[in-house]
C-alpha positions in Angstrom: 3.1 -4.5 18.9 3.8 -4.8 22.4 6.2 -7.7 22.8 9.2 -8.9 20.6 7.0 -11.7 19.4 4.4 -9.2 17.9 7.2 -7.2 16.3 8.4 -10.4 15.0 5.2 -11.5 13.6 4.6 -8.0 12.3 8.1 -8.2 10.3 7.3 -11.4 9.0 4.0 -10.6 7.6 5.4 -7.3 6.0 8.0 -9.1 4.1 5.6 -11.7 3.0 3.2 -8.8 1.4 6.2 -7.5 -0.1 7.4 -10.7 -1.5 3.9 -11.4 -3.1 3.9 -7.9 -4.6 2.1 -5.6 -2.7 3.4 -2.3 -2.1 3.2 -0.1 0.9 1.0 3.1 0.3 1.3 4.3 4.0 2.0 2.7 7.2 -0.3 -0.8 7.6 -2.0 0.3 4.2 -0.9 -2.0 1.4 -1.9 -2.5 -2.5 -2.0 -4.6 -5.1 -3.0 -4.4 -8.5 -4.4 -8.1 -9.7 -5.7 -8.8 -13.2 -9.1 -10.5 -12.7 -11.3 -12.1 -10.0 -9.6 -15.4 -9.6 -6.4 -14.0 -9.3 -7.9 -11.6 -6.4 -9.3 -14.6 -4.6 -6.0 -16.5 -4.9 -4.0 -13.5 -3.1 -6.8 -13.2 -0.7 -6.6 -16.9 0.4 -2.6 -16.7 0.5 -3.3 -13.6 3.0 -5.8 -15.5 5.2 -3.3 -18.4 5.3 -0.3 -15.8 6.8 -2.1 -13.5 8.8 -0.4 -13.0 12.4 -2.0 -15.2 15.2 -2.7 -12.1 16.9 -3.1 -9.6 14.0 -6.2 -8.0 12.4 -6.1 -7.7 8.6 -8.5 -5.9 6.8 -9.1 -6.6 3.0 -10.9 -3.9 0.8 -10.9 -5.2 -3.0 -11.6 -1.8 -5.4 -11.7 -1.6 -9.0 -9.0 -0.3 -11.3 -11.0 2.7 -12.1 -11.9 3.7 -8.3 -8.2 3.2 -7.4 -7.3 5.8 -9.9 -9.6 8.3 -8.5 -7.8 8.1 -5.2 -6.9 11.7 -4.5 -3.8 12.4 -2.5 -3.6 15.6 -0.3 -0.6 16.5 1.5 0.1 19.5 3.8 -0.3 22.8 2.2 0.0 24.0 -1.2 4.3 25.0 -1.7 4.1 28.4 -2.6 8.0 28.6 -3.4 7.3 26.1 -6.3 7.7 27.8 -9.7 5.1 25.8 -11.4 5.7 28.1 -14.9 7.9 28.2 -17.7 9.9 30.4 -15.4 11.1 27.3 -13.8 13.5 26.5 -16.8 17.2 27.2 -16.9 18.6 28.6 -19.8 22.1 27.9 -20.9 
């Protein structure tokens, strides 16, 4: 996004995606759960109709089962986290 126009287009598209039920997983990666192929086709058509003129949008359709197997890896494991009954506070 080099110009003010590009930023406006990105913001418009971002708001559009949120409005139709997408959630942002990370910067520029959005997800939406749909119930069947008909709903998926309708969502994809709405996206095609709203793609920014200078934008590149890539769609990847995966099953709910495939989505549930996503593994999130975030940095190093925290050593200070107590993952036992010792973390409970007795009153």
